[in-house]
Steps between C-alpha positions, in 0.01 A plus 500: 500500500774741596685410183196574287448841666867584456483398135184708447655820636834440329324484163291812560711811543191716563406304812853508631502877462163523674605286796837675533320838511193429711677322788740790580215749466285309748790480739565873465131569557512306827804699614324824408196411711720418800711811455196727463346369818819557696564839342150640547466378857850593613631791296220669309307623803817628662604672180156662467524635855848641438390654170207667676743665745724611212201638308388688811848650545512589130158668519611686811814618322301623199252685719789643704651641181165654401451644850857637511458658156182669625685637804798616291271682257314655794825632651625637166175678423444634852853639526470691171480880508152510342358263760664689788355828373153342483534364854603849616177634352299228676681563829408871503142436382212642707135392465442807284784396266390133477361514146819659361724258694298197388543610136875523556501148646337333198819451296679370808220247573493394134877438500466275804231293327723451196792361704374141480205302368444390862409856605133577436454832688697743711387748768693760702370582846639811669547452876604729782221758457407710803138383486616136506325415174678355194486665161463247216634557147357242260499462118204651317466194274371290793208565735549462874222361715524831686630790286544730802858644518504417874400137427664251736584179312443307821810276499657389825845656478607431858758235401629682191879525509651634180374330184216274608269279292153469650262206464253449216218750541222675315608764250442863608376569147163403366451208261848353553617170644689443822845652545819457702589846644875567505535771768805731476528774767704798376653801673705803403853538632706796373301524176537125448217250509578195712314183594389539861521224759157578642173668411535754783824641354372518141377796297332285236373147461534364147266210420592282201205265450613170347233313306437183705373309196808594297730387783322163523510461121875578520544209745303262278688609187848427633423186699504159334160327498639182657628689807235771527281491809350788696751785457485815709711761680532534877674751726743412776206450738354228282205711385379428148522801267372374163233244595149644515207391713351303211801270466403136538821397676361334813801586719473872428420594863679210669698651794731197515598552136558869561717425801698242300556753222623762752745251650624407152566864414713530814686169469549523123333166423397497136253212509300276730213251501166604644173303495550319166654808342854594410558864592787689337626834625731743317599852604439799275815709474493869604185444709379328814280280284491127432355297214303194613410210271270234655482188281275206596670160514229362272627720218842335508346153535256554216778620273713198586211257451403656169858483378532140612190391309598696191846347492364151553245540222769633269730209588230236442392663175859515384556131573186400310588723205859375487387138518255539212743701288782253557274215400391674179853598407640156574232337279572713194860613528746278316866500436474660153320791661794550735730501197275755341542713812875468460466638148298794629752566779786492249319758286432712808868493603617570146699177468269303270695329219202404283542125544201273546481351850175301459502185288132410528223570248228609739349845564795602719741438211281703267491778756879490525529537122260793507707664773814458292331657198369786710843549657668533159230740380533717810877513470472609137246768591714622788797545271288689248350723769845568649638594159203725424525668840871571455437651158209702632701628796794600280272682259315670787820611670641633173182701437476630856866601508474703180200695628725711723778590256321723240339711772828579674705541180248750363523719813879477522557590135267794541705614802826474303349687207404787729851515651660512154254766390585711806876463439574282797744276321676358802173405667369348177822299457476366854137407444584326171773298675259402779233419240745280313579308819131482583407370153787251488394344829131509404556317173751256652511293181136397538553335840206503738727499804786718617749486780385707796815710456383584147157592633668740742706653215176528304337696785802726551506583127135600523561712814794674330273584204227639725747688719662665197168582340342668800819620674398307810739372762364149564663316789511125435589226750545142380501224761545174308729219628789419266385138464165612364653724234614191308154344486259545212153650521227594251618821333343849517360453852669777698495785244119540475472510881772765523323692221176491704684631808651793309186582305231456766700533823699812409318634188846527347364518146314819587812684619346547845731622775482210741533619865763239597773311320345210300637175631464154351609173657516168316544198728489123455500220755495125439370253757408134468136608454520793257702763313387839628557801270409843640495847337479771766462876457416805708241641259141612545369150562316213331126458456512133599144416395551654155841333462345158566225570245758597239719197577205265436394700190188644667526865404248724678554781246448269200839589349705187507770629264615756752603241760661226297820480713371351828261253338768404246749419777248295692388308188854416389605389848190278533566349156862418587498422875138402569449586869569875512372784719553878493422696817488869578553712810502877528604764754497822289826697491669234714482146363293378206580144402416258220609144578514205258480152656645228275545129579856437611569171315624659172757702695640233736863386504582203721857472635661290766447772760126534433278736306666823395311825432 
């Protein structure tokens, strides 16, 4: 019997493949089930608890940054001269002057509201009056429950010491939700406004009303759902500041919880277990406030259970799918098919020699012959496409290169003609010499590439022509490493950019008296990522949006022939190098820069000591 079974499987490769695949998969599935049970029960719950503490600390840190930014903006605004002058007006205000003083306070109150999206309203209450009544300055855009100037907001300020955040309470304005009053007592000291330590020593009480709903939404936004419980702020006495009376947290008024929170604030404990809840505590910087996150144990357990079931279902489904797939593949896959795969892999790796590897006459052999035929056809088409692309690129580069030359030669010859006509023989001779050098390098025996040193000579010949023509002293700085000067680049790249700098940056062709010495800098830098070419001037600046439109042949004025240089450069570089970018930056009369980013591979030299730029 055993012999017959062995013979059956040895004669059926598909079943051997199926058995050899399914058995390890089943074994792995069993290990996965065991591992998941151990992991979920031992590590996952602990990890979830630790993550909840980290999320609470992260949320506390984010809120601390927001709260500190609010305080910093408050200090900067309050210490400004305009704010101090307004507070002086409010300090000297009498009941008869209330309307005028309240008008003066409107901008100040508006500025406080704009400090942060947490601040919903602001009110200034003047204290220290002889009649013992406060004087309230409130924004006109909101309506107080009591619009009387002597309206007492009714807050218990007995424990206020410096900046103090009060508990969630009803808004003093009509039709608005609950607020968190941030009470800031202020007093004058030698014409300076300081934060007072107590209400009795203050001249003003500034109320910044934080929107309680916005604060709670802030907590929910930055806390991960898996570790988010009941989140609220408390003071150092354990009193809740952000929870309202409608909150459904059943331990809201539990004195034992409050006492435990107070002890934790004093001992520095960041987390503890309380009545089937994990309670996390994190201090808010720059304030005697603490962020509390109370997460029920059931939330961690439910997450762990859900994950356990999901993983088990996925594992079982995977085993079933793999078993069925292995069986189907093993029934239909044969050795010729594997040889056919070898043919495909050889073609993919580029090492296919065209020899037939399948000696059968079935469908797989016919498919292999079809692949060979398709491979030969594709190779022929690739060669034809490559040849056509090379011819197209050469023709395109030749056409694009010649678009620049007639334009510049026409202007230069006109300049020389004018010099000869005016009797300036020496200047005309110098310009002719420079033009000869310029033309010789431009033509360069029909080559599409020049050495970078020749490009620099080309630019200097152009600058000499322009300097002689317009009697301009043009200061030129060239910062190009010596190694780069011996490398070739597409010709006529630098000269059009320099022409743009002189024409548009200094208006040199209009004989304008430029206020400072025109300065041009040509620099190149080669890294392993790119060749960076920069043309820098101190001209009037670059309209970057317009320059980008011109570079991509999108001319807002509809006159494409006037801006052929920049688009021509970009087109030729893209045709020759492929991945090319031209960027612009501009600080008028200081540094205006056009930078060309070329791939570095065509300019690399590899020596024993590494890459050399």
